[in-house]
C-alpha positions in Angstrom: 106.3 91.8 93.0 107.0 95.3 94.2 105.5 94.6 97.6 107.5 91.3 97.8 110.8 93.1 97.2 109.8 95.9 99.6 109.2 93.3 102.4 112.6 91.8 101.6 114.4 95.1 101.8 115.9 94.7 105.3 117.0 91.1 104.5 118.7 92.1 101.3 120.5 95.0 102.9 121.6 92.6 105.7 123.1 90.3 103.1 124.9 93.1 101.2 126.3 94.7 104.4 127.6 91.3 105.6 129.5 90.8 102.3 131.2 94.2 102.8 131.7 94.2 106.5 130.7 91.7 109.3 127.7 90.3 111.2 127.5 93.3 113.5 127.4 95.9 110.8 124.9 93.8 108.9 122.7 93.6 112.0 122.8 97.3 112.5 121.9 97.9 108.8 119.0 95.5 109.0 117.7 97.3 112.1 117.9 100.7 110.5 116.3 99.3 107.3 113.4 97.8 109.3 112.8 101.1 111.1 113.0 102.9 107.7 110.5 100.5 106.2 107.9 101.3 108.9 108.6 105.0 108.5 108.2 104.9 104.7 104.8 103.0 105.0 103.6 105.6 107.6 104.7 108.6 105.6 103.1 107.3 102.4 99.8 106.9 104.3 99.7 103.1 103.8 98.5 100.6 106.4 101.3 99.1 108.4 100.6 95.3 108.5 101.0 93.3 111.7 103.8 91.3 110.0 105.9 94.5 109.7 105.4 95.4 113.4 106.3 91.9 114.5 109.4 91.8 112.3 110.4 95.3 113.6 110.1 94.3 117.3 112.0 91.0 116.8 114.9 92.6 114.8 115.2 95.5 117.3 115.2 93.1 120.3 117.5 90.4 118.9 119.6 92.8 116.8 120.0 95.1 119.8 121.1 92.2 122.0 123.6 91.2 119.3 125.2 94.6 119.2 125.0 95.3 122.9 126.6 92.0 124.0 128.7 91.6 120.8 127.3 88.1 120.5 126.0 86.9 117.0 124.0 84.1 118.6 121.1 86.5 119.1 120.8 87.5 115.5 121.0 83.9 114.5 118.0 83.2 116.7 116.0 86.0 115.1 114.6 84.0 112.1 113.6 81.1 114.4 111.8 83.3 116.8 110.0 85.1 114.0 108.9 81.8 112.3 108.0 80.1 115.6 106.0 83.2 116.6 104.0 83.0 113.3 103.5 79.3 113.7 102.5 79.6 117.3 100.0 82.3 116.4 98.4 80.2 113.7 98.2 77.1 116.0 97.1 79.0 119.0 94.3 80.8 117.2 93.0 77.5 115.8 93.4 75.3 118.9 92.7 77.8 121.8 90.5 80.4 120.3 88.9 78.3 117.6 89.6 80.9 115.0 91.4 80.4 111.7 93.6 83.5 111.0 94.3 82.5 107.4 90.6 82.2 106.7 90.1 85.6 108.1 92.9 87.0 106.0 92.1 85.3 102.7 88.3 84.9 102.9 87.7 87.5 100.3 90.2 86.0 97.9 89.9 82.2 98.3 86.8 80.0 98.9 87.5 76.8 100.7 85.4 74.3 102.7 86.0 74.3 106.4 88.3 71.3 106.2 90.3 73.0 103.6 90.8 76.1 105.8 92.0 73.9 108.6 94.4 72.1 106.4 95.8 75.4 105.1 96.2 76.7 108.6 98.0 73.6 109.9 100.3 73.3 106.9 101.5 76.9 107.3 102.0 76.5 111.0 104.0 73.3 110.5 106.1 75.0 107.8 106.9 77.9 110.1 107.9 75.5 112.9 110.0 73.4 110.6 111.8 76.4 109.1 112.5 77.8 112.5 114.0 74.5 113.6 116.1 74.2 110.4 117.5 77.6 111.0 118.7 76.6 114.5 120.3 73.5 113.0 122.3 75.5 110.4 123.2 78.3 112.9 124.3 76.2 115.9 125.1 72.6 114.8 128.7 73.4 114.2 128.5 71.9 110.7 128.2 75.3 108.9 130.2 78.5 109.0 128.7 81.9 109.8 128.9 82.8 106.1 127.0 79.6 105.2 124.3 80.6 107.8 123.9 84.1 106.2 123.5 82.5 102.8 121.0 80.1 104.2 119.1 82.9 106.0 118.8 84.9 102.8 118.5 82.3 100.1 117.8 78.9 101.8 114.8 80.0 103.9 113.5 82.2 101.1 113.8 79.3 98.6 111.9 77.0 101.0 109.2 79.6 101.3 108.9 80.0 97.5 108.7 76.2 97.0 106.1 75.9 99.8 104.0 78.7 98.4 104.0 77.0 94.9 103.0 73.7 96.5 100.2 75.5 98.5 99.0 77.1 95.3 98.7 73.7 93.6 96.9 72.3 96.6 94.5 75.3 96.7 93.6 74.9 93.0 92.3 71.4 93.8 90.3 72.4 96.9 88.8 75.7 96.0 85.1 76.0 95.8 83.8 77.3 92.5 81.4 80.2 92.6 77.8 79.1 92.3 76.4 79.6 88.8 72.8 80.7 88.5 71.3 78.6 85.8 67.8 79.8 86.5 68.1 82.8 84.1 68.0 82.0 80.5 70.0 83.9 77.9 68.2 86.8 76.2 66.5 85.9 73.0 65.8 82.3 74.0 62.6 80.9 75.4 61.4 77.4 76.3 57.8 78.5 75.3 56.7 76.7 72.1 55.0 78.8 69.5 51.3 78.4 69.4 
């Protein structure tokens, strides 16, 4: 839970800053928070995950463009770019390189058949692509206000992710391979030998 909240730190600060100021102040706050997040991980001697680096690069590039050009369209594209990047990496590694990144990440924690790993990889890739497209719809369709998009970015996308993770957990519980049980060793004190 602590790690989950830590990963959400820049997003939560973005939301709070937007409520008290505007999209540009919120963007600057999110950028500073993302840099601070990396600095904290580095200073505490922890390993900086690839996800943190990717998020930092995307927020700096798109947040920087938002502030430099005073155009909020760039920061609205940020969640889509991030999600599509994740989805593209999962699909590309599977289709082009023949490697399953989720299997590599979770192999020590989850045991699945090969078909199960493929299904898991595909479902996450599709989720990321869908979430990215949904963000574009809310941000640019003209049906929603900027405030509605901020709420969607913070609560809508996060809610979708939580629901998807729960659904994935239920799916995994049905497809996990149980550890092999060695039945060749009998409990102590018992023997099949009949007394003579």
